[in-house]
Legacy VTK file of the C-alpha trace (Angstrom):
# vtk DataFile Version 3.0
C-alpha trace
ASCII
DATASET POLYDATA
POINTS 566 float
-5.243 -20.717 20.213
-9.014 -20.106 20.360
-10.912 -23.353 20.795
-13.228 -22.257 17.984
-10.488 -22.678 15.338
-10.722 -25.751 13.118
-8.270 -28.470 14.295
-6.260 -28.276 11.044
-5.778 -24.515 11.477
-4.994 -24.808 15.192
-2.470 -27.609 14.641
-0.676 -25.738 11.842
-0.333 -22.657 14.060
0.872 -24.686 17.059
3.548 -26.379 14.914
4.706 -23.063 13.400
4.611 -20.576 16.306
5.339 -20.819 20.012
2.230 -18.870 21.017
-0.139 -16.187 19.712
0.830 -12.565 20.237
-1.455 -10.464 22.469
-2.897 -8.765 19.366
-3.734 -12.138 17.805
-5.301 -13.538 20.975
-7.558 -10.500 21.280
-8.452 -10.255 17.581
-9.384 -13.834 16.709
-12.519 -14.173 18.895
-13.809 -10.772 17.750
-13.293 -11.515 14.036
-14.843 -14.974 14.453
-17.891 -13.276 15.991
-18.072 -11.085 12.842
-17.303 -7.930 14.793
-15.599 -5.000 13.082
-12.021 -4.974 14.431
-9.207 -2.417 14.415
-5.800 -3.785 15.430
-3.326 -1.076 16.420
-0.019 -2.696 17.300
3.710 -2.160 16.686
5.434 -3.460 13.576
6.196 -7.163 13.957
3.197 -7.959 16.177
1.601 -10.468 13.820
-1.280 -8.190 12.802
-1.585 -9.517 9.255
-1.787 -13.130 10.424
-4.292 -12.072 13.082
-6.623 -10.833 10.351
-6.008 -13.534 7.774
-6.021 -16.633 9.984
-9.541 -15.942 11.263
-10.731 -15.479 7.671
-8.881 -18.615 6.497
-10.398 -20.592 9.376
-13.879 -19.645 8.202
-12.994 -20.720 4.650
-11.650 -24.066 5.909
-14.778 -24.710 7.986
-17.050 -23.840 5.072
-15.064 -26.071 2.714
-14.934 -29.057 5.089
-18.674 -28.850 5.765
-19.640 -28.552 2.084
-16.878 -30.769 0.702
-15.406 -27.862 -1.293
-15.501 -24.091 -1.334
-17.875 -22.374 -3.763
-16.307 -20.491 -6.677
-16.867 -17.168 -4.921
-14.730 -14.341 -3.613
-15.198 -14.197 0.151
-12.273 -12.091 1.432
-10.930 -8.803 0.025
-7.583 -7.533 1.328
-6.641 -3.915 0.526
-3.127 -2.515 0.960
-1.721 0.896 -0.027
1.207 -0.494 -2.059
1.354 -2.871 -5.028
4.541 -4.373 -3.614
2.827 -5.078 -0.288
-0.030 -6.814 -2.134
2.411 -9.112 -3.955
4.210 -9.796 -0.685
1.005 -10.748 1.132
0.113 -13.299 -1.535
3.578 -14.878 -1.221
3.253 -15.007 2.566
-0.160 -16.693 2.331
1.329 -19.643 0.456
3.035 -21.154 3.527
0.018 -21.153 5.890
-2.335 -22.381 3.157
0.050 -25.223 2.258
0.560 -26.064 5.941
-3.174 -26.167 6.622
-3.710 -28.431 3.590
-1.118 -30.779 5.079
-2.922 -30.822 8.427
-6.247 -31.530 6.713
-4.653 -34.535 5.010
-3.187 -35.724 8.329
-6.677 -35.590 9.849
-8.080 -37.620 6.955
-10.144 -34.693 5.681
-10.518 -33.679 2.024
-8.119 -31.077 0.640
-9.667 -27.607 0.543
-8.329 -25.454 -2.289
-8.208 -21.793 -1.231
-7.331 -19.649 -4.249
-5.700 -16.224 -3.932
-5.389 -13.538 -6.596
-3.439 -10.268 -6.666
-5.235 -7.526 -8.616
-3.069 -4.410 -9.045
-1.855 -2.320 -11.942
0.950 -4.876 -12.431
-1.404 -7.852 -12.892
-1.103 -9.344 -16.423
-4.242 -9.393 -18.567
-4.321 -13.200 -18.825
-4.424 -13.501 -15.018
-7.284 -10.995 -14.844
-9.233 -12.995 -17.422
-8.615 -16.230 -15.507
-9.909 -14.726 -12.253
-13.081 -13.592 -14.017
-13.785 -17.153 -15.202
-13.005 -18.795 -11.855
-13.196 -16.295 -8.984
-10.525 -16.511 -6.261
-11.572 -16.921 -2.643
-9.174 -14.183 -1.484
-8.546 -11.047 -3.566
-5.469 -8.986 -2.677
-5.618 -5.478 -4.134
-4.939 -1.741 -3.749
-7.494 1.080 -3.250
-7.210 2.117 -6.901
-7.647 -1.416 -8.238
-10.608 -2.009 -5.898
-12.216 1.099 -7.415
-11.605 -0.293 -10.917
-13.055 -3.698 -9.968
-16.168 -1.991 -8.589
-16.598 -0.219 -11.923
-16.234 -3.220 -14.243
-18.918 -5.837 -14.883
-16.570 -8.780 -14.294
-15.163 -7.161 -11.157
-18.625 -6.559 -9.716
-19.635 -10.171 -10.338
-16.496 -11.305 -8.525
-16.892 -8.969 -5.530
-20.647 -9.440 -5.010
-20.085 -12.447 -2.711
-17.599 -10.694 -0.376
-18.038 -11.267 3.368
-14.839 -9.864 4.909
-12.658 -6.898 3.959
-9.202 -6.345 5.484
-7.570 -2.897 5.224
-3.832 -3.063 5.946
-1.623 -0.094 6.897
-4.773 1.993 7.272
-2.805 4.827 8.877
-1.030 5.418 5.549
-4.338 6.426 3.919
-6.730 7.727 6.542
-5.399 11.298 6.518
-5.484 11.847 2.740
-7.928 12.058 -0.160
-6.785 8.562 -1.070
-8.332 7.426 2.187
-11.608 9.180 1.362
-11.584 7.413 -2.008
-11.119 4.072 -0.227
-13.856 4.810 2.336
-16.334 5.468 -0.484
-15.235 2.287 -2.279
-15.863 0.278 0.905
-19.420 1.632 1.079
-19.948 0.742 -2.580
-18.545 -2.749 -1.943
-20.943 -3.315 0.961
-23.869 -2.061 -1.121
-22.885 -4.398 -3.965
-22.590 -7.381 -1.609
-26.005 -6.610 -0.126
-24.850 -7.611 3.340
-22.946 -6.207 6.291
-19.247 -6.864 5.679
-16.872 -7.700 8.521
-14.243 -4.944 8.381
-10.779 -5.505 9.835
-8.265 -2.641 9.951
-4.531 -3.057 10.624
-2.100 -0.332 11.609
1.161 0.124 13.453
0.903 3.833 14.215
-2.199 5.981 14.657
-3.756 8.642 16.885
-6.516 9.040 17.899
-7.318 5.378 17.448
-11.050 6.051 17.893
-11.114 8.334 14.842
-9.431 5.678 12.711
-12.018 3.139 13.906
-14.823 5.467 12.793
-13.117 5.835 9.422
-12.889 2.044 9.089
-16.491 1.129 9.902
-18.323 4.081 8.333
-21.199 6.261 9.480
-23.789 3.470 9.590
-21.767 1.617 12.224
-21.521 4.455 14.741
-23.175 4.205 18.153
-25.431 6.851 19.659
-22.485 8.551 21.372
-20.555 8.765 18.081
-18.129 5.938 18.913
-17.466 3.219 16.365
-19.272 -0.106 16.809
-15.908 -1.788 16.572
-13.552 -3.844 18.731
-10.373 -1.776 19.117
-7.258 -3.760 20.006
-4.635 -1.180 20.921
-1.369 -2.856 21.869
0.343 0.520 21.893
3.284 1.720 19.829
5.741 2.033 22.730
8.600 -0.357 22.069
12.284 -0.486 22.909
14.262 1.075 20.061
17.911 1.860 19.376
17.760 5.324 17.774
20.616 7.806 17.294
21.471 10.925 15.315
24.469 10.761 12.965
25.997 14.225 12.536
28.940 14.769 10.126
32.199 16.300 11.358
31.821 19.353 9.093
29.111 21.895 9.997
25.709 21.465 8.364
24.584 24.371 6.179
21.339 25.259 4.417
22.675 23.416 1.340
24.837 20.293 1.525
28.462 20.695 0.452
30.472 18.024 -1.338
32.648 17.660 1.756
29.647 16.836 3.969
28.237 14.394 1.408
31.577 12.553 1.335
31.543 12.239 5.125
27.981 10.886 5.033
28.817 8.345 2.313
31.856 7.185 4.299
29.862 6.852 7.534
27.066 4.991 5.737
29.580 2.564 4.239
31.109 2.051 7.689
27.706 1.265 9.236
26.780 -1.083 6.392
30.069 -2.944 6.868
29.286 -3.411 10.565
25.878 -5.017 9.915
24.689 -7.975 7.868
21.869 -6.126 6.080
21.094 -2.405 6.059
18.081 -0.578 4.655
18.767 3.060 3.704
15.678 5.269 3.356
15.716 8.487 1.339
12.934 10.903 0.435
13.321 11.047 -3.371
14.061 8.629 -6.205
16.926 10.833 -7.319
18.558 10.466 -3.915
18.034 6.695 -4.005
20.041 6.389 -7.219
22.701 8.820 -6.041
23.258 7.166 -2.654
23.269 3.690 -4.208
25.921 4.793 -6.689
28.269 6.175 -4.048
27.797 3.198 -1.719
28.544 0.872 -4.651
31.856 2.641 -5.188
32.766 1.988 -1.552
31.271 -1.482 -1.013
31.072 -3.047 -4.475
28.213 -3.026 -6.982
27.187 -6.573 -6.121
26.417 -5.534 -2.523
24.215 -2.452 -3.106
21.161 -1.611 -5.195
18.247 0.837 -5.272
14.479 0.290 -4.903
11.844 2.832 -5.961
8.630 3.194 -7.931
10.289 4.072 -11.248
11.902 0.645 -11.468
10.061 -2.151 -13.268
8.140 -4.604 -11.092
10.600 -7.399 -11.901
13.570 -5.237 -10.860
11.905 -4.301 -7.557
11.029 -7.915 -6.775
14.570 -9.016 -7.630
16.013 -6.416 -5.236
13.636 -7.535 -2.454
14.547 -11.195 -3.034
18.291 -10.481 -3.022
18.001 -8.648 0.292
15.863 -11.419 1.772
18.404 -14.075 0.704
21.257 -12.074 2.242
22.937 -11.330 -1.099
22.783 -7.548 -0.550
24.543 -5.633 2.205
22.511 -2.468 1.574
19.277 -1.547 -0.204
18.581 2.162 -0.804
14.834 2.790 -0.966
12.141 5.434 -0.997
8.750 4.957 0.690
8.328 1.946 -1.647
9.673 -0.233 1.194
8.289 1.752 4.131
5.298 -0.474 4.795
5.218 -4.102 5.870
6.743 -5.859 2.849
8.611 -9.007 3.903
12.265 -8.426 3.033
13.723 -10.789 5.579
15.965 -9.842 8.476
17.195 -6.238 8.437
19.756 -5.338 11.102
19.916 -1.565 10.635
17.831 1.229 9.111
19.452 4.517 8.100
17.270 7.516 7.245
18.829 10.310 5.170
17.019 13.578 5.766
14.002 14.123 7.980
11.195 11.572 7.451
8.806 14.509 8.103
6.513 12.676 10.541
6.664 10.509 13.653
4.636 7.789 11.917
7.047 7.599 8.971
10.048 7.424 11.326
8.530 4.602 13.383
7.426 2.734 10.281
10.818 2.956 8.587
12.919 2.148 11.642
10.491 -0.684 12.396
11.690 -2.463 9.248
14.662 -3.573 11.352
14.011 -5.999 14.179
10.812 -6.791 12.235
9.821 -9.792 14.312
7.996 -10.495 17.533
10.310 -9.314 20.329
12.849 -7.737 17.955
14.503 -4.378 18.722
14.427 -1.844 15.860
17.732 -0.069 15.245
17.849 3.222 13.353
20.267 6.032 12.536
19.089 9.466 11.348
21.327 11.536 9.082
20.198 15.196 8.943
21.125 16.818 5.617
20.769 20.469 6.659
20.389 22.608 9.759
16.599 22.520 9.379
16.781 18.738 9.088
18.832 18.602 12.276
16.153 20.481 14.232
13.391 18.268 12.797
15.253 15.025 13.460
16.064 16.024 17.041
12.410 16.923 17.630
11.254 13.616 16.131
13.579 11.598 18.373
12.395 13.529 21.422
8.752 12.896 20.452
9.396 9.161 20.035
11.052 8.969 23.456
7.995 10.695 24.984
5.722 8.149 23.287
3.975 10.725 21.108
2.293 10.102 17.744
1.097 12.281 14.870
-2.559 13.224 15.135
-4.603 11.976 12.185
-7.032 14.411 10.537
-9.578 12.871 8.155
-10.284 15.129 5.124
-13.908 16.242 5.045
-16.066 15.478 1.970
-13.665 16.401 -0.893
-16.039 16.999 -3.802
-13.557 15.955 -6.513
-13.266 12.471 -4.998
-17.031 12.399 -4.498
-17.576 13.216 -8.184
-15.350 10.330 -9.303
-17.208 7.835 -7.161
-20.644 9.087 -8.236
-19.778 8.683 -11.923
-18.271 5.226 -11.331
-21.262 4.000 -9.309
-24.065 5.262 -11.568
-22.181 3.992 -14.629
-22.383 0.526 -13.036
-26.072 0.724 -12.078
-28.899 3.257 -11.976
-29.700 4.890 -8.642
-32.418 7.020 -7.128
-31.097 10.314 -5.752
-31.964 9.658 -2.101
-30.405 6.191 -2.087
-27.195 7.415 -3.720
-26.965 10.305 -1.250
-27.292 7.937 1.718
-24.726 5.558 0.213
-22.142 8.352 0.001
-22.888 9.621 3.511
-22.128 6.131 4.790
-18.415 6.883 4.291
-17.150 8.544 7.472
-15.310 11.410 5.685
-18.603 12.295 3.927
-20.813 12.075 7.025
-21.507 15.830 6.956
-22.285 16.010 3.234
-25.277 18.317 2.835
-28.058 17.392 0.427
-27.616 20.725 -1.347
-23.914 19.951 -1.915
-24.786 16.525 -3.297
-27.390 18.053 -5.640
-24.869 20.595 -6.937
-22.300 17.882 -7.697
-24.900 15.776 -9.541
-26.032 18.849 -11.492
-22.455 19.623 -12.506
-21.890 16.036 -13.641
-25.167 16.071 -15.582
-24.708 19.459 -17.265
-20.954 19.404 -17.867
-18.969 22.610 -18.277
-19.178 25.543 -20.681
-16.681 26.321 -23.435
-16.788 28.698 -26.397
-17.948 25.728 -28.470
-20.760 24.752 -26.124
-21.124 22.475 -23.128
-18.896 19.434 -22.671
-18.118 16.817 -20.069
-21.631 15.679 -19.114
-21.140 12.213 -17.620
-24.487 11.316 -16.019
-28.190 11.482 -16.911
-30.224 13.182 -14.196
-34.000 12.610 -14.298
-35.282 15.467 -12.182
-38.900 14.286 -12.383
-38.376 10.722 -11.190
-35.229 11.636 -9.211
-33.040 9.021 -10.913
-29.338 9.163 -11.847
-27.557 6.920 -14.361
-24.355 7.028 -16.378
-24.115 8.400 -19.902
-22.389 6.587 -22.721
-18.651 6.637 -22.038
-19.079 7.362 -18.309
-17.736 3.953 -17.272
-14.591 4.348 -19.391
-14.026 7.871 -18.047
-14.429 6.661 -14.458
-12.042 3.742 -14.901
-9.319 5.711 -16.703
-9.507 8.934 -14.679
-10.132 7.717 -11.134
-7.950 7.879 -8.052
-6.130 10.642 -6.230
-2.518 9.820 -7.174
-1.458 12.357 -9.842
-0.280 11.033 -13.178
3.381 11.526 -14.032
4.518 12.165 -17.583
7.068 9.363 -17.498
9.008 7.724 -20.336
9.469 3.953 -20.416
13.077 2.726 -20.419
13.565 -0.231 -22.795
16.757 -2.316 -22.626
18.037 -3.466 -26.026
18.477 -5.903 -27.672
16.128 -7.798 -25.330
13.357 -5.140 -25.682
12.926 -5.482 -21.897
11.060 -2.835 -19.880
13.267 -1.899 -16.920
11.627 1.225 -15.481
10.615 4.822 -16.113
12.241 8.268 -16.055
10.790 11.752 -15.886
9.657 13.367 -19.144
11.916 16.414 -18.713
14.932 14.171 -18.283
14.011 12.148 -21.377
13.489 15.172 -23.622
16.799 16.762 -22.602
18.853 13.556 -23.007
21.064 12.824 -26.009
22.221 9.661 -27.727
25.304 8.308 -25.941
24.447 9.803 -22.537
24.932 7.407 -19.620
22.562 7.437 -16.650
21.731 5.211 -13.717
18.526 3.297 -12.899
18.340 0.749 -10.100
22.074 1.260 -9.472
22.850 -0.006 -13.004
24.386 2.218 -15.711
22.673 2.454 -19.109
23.723 4.217 -22.339
20.988 5.944 -24.328
20.628 4.623 -27.884
17.727 6.847 -28.912
14.781 8.761 -27.487
11.368 8.008 -28.991
7.848 9.201 -28.202
7.222 7.943 -24.669
10.277 5.638 -24.693
14.035 5.704 -24.176
15.923 2.791 -25.725
19.144 1.943 -23.887
21.945 -0.597 -23.691
23.945 -1.828 -20.720
26.827 0.622 -20.104
28.675 -2.074 -18.123
29.343 -0.023 -15.022
30.417 3.173 -16.786
29.844 6.161 -14.464
26.894 8.439 -15.331
27.760 11.269 -17.726
24.653 13.325 -16.907
22.990 14.318 -13.607
20.646 11.910 -11.886
17.155 12.001 -13.344
14.333 13.460 -11.262
LINES 1 567
566 0 1 2 3 4 5 6 7 8 9 10 11 12 13 14 15 16 17 18 19 20 21 22 23 24 25 26 27 28 29 30 31 32 33 34 35 36 37 38 39 40 41 42 43 44 45 46 47 48 49 50 51 52 53 54 55 56 57 58 59 60 61 62 63 64 65 66 67 68 69 70 71 72 73 74 75 76 77 78 79 80 81 82 83 84 85 86 87 88 89 90 91 92 93 94 95 96 97 98 99 100 101 102 103 104 105 106 107 108 109 110 111 112 113 114 115 116 117 118 119 120 121 122 123 124 125 126 127 128 129 130 131 132 133 134 135 136 137 138 139 140 141 142 143 144 145 146 147 148 149 150 151 152 153 154 155 156 157 158 159 160 161 162 163 164 165 166 167 168 169 170 171 172 173 174 175 176 177 178 179 180 181 182 183 184 185 186 187 188 189 190 191 192 193 194 195 196 197 198 199 200 201 202 203 204 205 206 207 208 209 210 211 212 213 214 215 216 217 218 219 220 221 222 223 224 225 226 227 228 229 230 231 232 233 234 235 236 237 238 239 240 241 242 243 244 245 246 247 248 249 250 251 252 253 254 255 256 257 258 259 260 261 262 263 264 265 266 267 268 269 270 271 272 273 274 275 276 277 278 279 280 281 282 283 284 285 286 287 288 289 290 291 292 293 294 295 296 297 298 299 300 301 302 303 304 305 306 307 308 309 310 311 312 313 314 315 316 317 318 319 320 321 322 323 324 325 326 327 328 329 330 331 332 333 334 335 336 337 338 339 340 341 342 343 344 345 346 347 348 349 350 351 352 353 354 355 356 357 358 359 360 361 362 363 364 365 366 367 368 369 370 371 372 373 374 375 376 377 378 379 380 381 382 383 384 385 386 387 388 389 390 391 392 393 394 395 396 397 398 399 400 401 402 403 404 405 406 407 408 409 410 411 412 413 414 415 416 417 418 419 420 421 422 423 424 425 426 427 428 429 430 431 432 433 434 435 436 437 438 439 440 441 442 443 444 445 446 447 448 449 450 451 452 453 454 455 456 457 458 459 460 461 462 463 464 465 466 467 468 469 470 471 472 473 474 475 476 477 478 479 480 481 482 483 484 485 486 487 488 489 490 491 492 493 494 495 496 497 498 499 500 501 502 503 504 505 506 507 508 509 510 511 512 513 514 515 516 517 518 519 520 521 522 523 524 525 526 527 528 529 530 531 532 533 534 535 536 537 538 539 540 541 542 543 544 545 546 547 548 549 550 551 552 553 554 555 556 557 558 559 560 561 562 563 564 565
């Protein structure tokens, strides 16, 4: 443990863990020195604790010195998944409680460190409470951070931020979602009026130097173009137990019923041989289908599904059941790919090609998810093309290769969203706004002429046969000022982000009037009263289809009468 840690923090860690991991030992001094830090280490290396414990130590020291912490938000943690955000808050409870106990043992006053999860699932009453009494640690997603930066209460809360932690950064850096986040980080630093300590966490990335530049932004690049950042690269090479599972019948371009039966039987056999198994699939439809067939072989009480169309409560219940050892198998989409704590998983099965080396390593890494653990994975190709891809992926993993990350360059649609959101929050001069946007690494090459054209488009709107519409900002060309028009803030908050909207119908369980998930609009429109379908490996009978809602009742295990929804 670094000698600089407060005794209460050091004693809690020493009582809980045998020793720091190499990633933790290297990260703590750098974070304490307020250096930007990127931790690239395998799954189960203690990266999250490496980032959080240094931040918590600073909070403890501040609180002990002052007698109590100020009612200010000091740490912002950003993760790509809502489920991961909820999981992080749960996992913070134990160290915070343990450190409070050590403070009491040392005769020091109790320091209350408040945490708050702000995602799309956060109830309104909790949001209102956080606005009245700001949490010290905010756990959020890129989209919710963008919304907080656009609201008056959110800006008041975030203005005191000192440290920002970006988890699973590799999952965002190569997409427009990552560009959106990079711009939000620049806006957050501008709002705080100080240099923020940025800490990035990732299990799989290449080249690591490019990800570091993405994390710290253009203003933190050295003369040679390298990031002014401490890079802790523990490598991704790790002992793994990986094998291909090929059915007895030949694979074709399209799966036959005979091959599916062989795969279901082999899956059931593997699940029976292990205490807990996580089965990854590439679509929600497959998750429901596989869960159904495994239930028939293993029993409904031992298998369930997990995907984004299920209600938050249903997803959390599935995670808790797996963690408690009540489930033998959980069939999931990418909703469980990242570092959510689901307890000990003995085996990971992947149906179909995961499409990338990073996704394969991340998913298989959910087993043996502990320091020194050995991940165990089985790949099931579903076609001849899948077989070639899976074989190539396994060969790449054995050679120690990784996917190369490419950062999207200055996407103007994302830029437009962030401009509207920022000028709706406060007025800017053109030059200052331009420099703010160029601070995000993906927008480092944004030309002034491109910026001017985007501002002009946002100020003038677009032409229709009934005139011009869609003007969202006021542009003062004489004084070179930009500010939001009436309604710009609402437009920015309701239309932001890069994740496309789905026309989904809510599924309401009667007579409890309980929201249990969503289904695709096409499925809802084509369904009839009395049809039975499956959601979360539970059968429901449709009572009636309303505008935006399907009302259902429990079908008590009756097999689905219609195809799986998309």
